[in-house]
N, C-alpha and C positions, 0 to 999 in steps of 0.2 A: 503495501499499501504507499503510495507517494504521499506526502506532506509537506505543503510550503509554506511558510509563515517570515514575518518580518518581526523579528524580535526587536523589543524596545533596547536603546543605546544600551543602559548597563547590563542586560542579560545577554548582546552581540558583543560587548568587552570580555565579559566572563566566559563566554563560548570561542572568544578570537582564535587562541590554540588552534582547534579544529577549523576555523572558518580562515583562516591565512593559506594554507597550503592552496585551497582553491582559488581565493583570489592572488595566489603567487604565479599559479598557474596559468592565471587567465591574463596577467600582465606581462609572462614571461613569452605568451605569445601576440602580444598588441604590440605598438611602435613607440613603445614606453614614451607615450602619454598620460600613464599613470606611474605611480609608485604607491606603496606600501603606506607608508608617511601622508601620501598627498590622500588617498583617501580615506586615512582616519580622521585627518583635519575635516575632511567636505563629510563624512560621518558626527563630527564633532560641532560642526556649522551647521547641522541637520538640512544641509545641499544634498546628501544622499543618502539611499534605504540601499539595505541590503536585503535581500529575501535568502531563506535556508531551505536548500531540499534534503528530506528525509527518504528514505525506502526501509521501512521498518520503524526501525529505532539510527541507523546510520546515515548519518550524514553525507551524503553523496555528489551535492554539490552547490554553490553561489551565486547569487547572480545580484549585480547593483543595478540600479537606478539614478536618474540624474535627471532633473527638468533643465532645457535649454530653452533658452528665450533669444533670437534674433532679431535682430535691429528691425528687420521688415513689420514687427509684433509677432511673429509666427512664434507660437509656444508648441515644444516636441518633449517626450518622453524617451530620454536616450538611454538606453542599455547598451553601458559601457563595458562592462568585465561580465564573464561569465564564465564559472572555470566548473566539470566536474567530471561525470562518469554518468554513463547510463542516459543519454542526452532524450533518447527516443522514449524513455519514462515522464518524460515532465516537460519540456518545450513546450505542449500544447497547454499545459497550466499556465505555466510561466506568461504565454502569450495572455491568456484571458486575464492573469494578474495584473500585466501590462497596461493592457486596455481599460482595466478597473481604474489603476494610478493616476494613466492619463487623462479619465473622464473627471476625476477627483481635482486634477492639477489642471481642468481646461487647456487641456495639450489637445492640437489635431492630430498628429501624428506618433507614431512610438518608432522611433529609428533604431538602429543595430548598426553599430559599426564593429565588424568582425570578418573572418576568415570564410569562403567561399561554401564553406558546409550550411553557415548557418541559411544563406541563400537559396542553397538547395533543400533544406528544412524544411522553410516556412514559405517558398513558393507558393505551396497549394492553400494557405493560409491569406492569402491577398497581399503579401508584399513584393517588393519591384526593386529590381536593381536602378538605383538613384547614385552616379558617378562611384565611389566606394562605398556606399551605404545602401541598407536593403532597408525600405519604407513600407509601411501600413499604415492607413489613413485610420483611424479609432474615429467607428459610428454608433 
């Protein structure tokens, strides 16, 4: 059974030893846009949320969400880091959570900056290739 939660900051930091390797895995695959210190700073400033994904009682992934405001006024929910295992078990649930968060934050789209695997995995859910970002409108 898959369970996804967005733990409060104090619980997140108590479990950071378990969560950190998943964030580091995503950082290692990224373009060095974030590091662990930047993530912690954004968490402390309430600029970034981290969702934890459990299979049974085992943490199998962590995903971060951040709102991006563009100069044009466009507002998007940005999934900027995702590290973990068994993506096929949780990607649809994370997409649903992203949609809910985007609506709550008055975002018009969900953005994912990631490897081609995200595009292949989410294309059937309405995401499309936009530059090097896959995007799907929030309805």
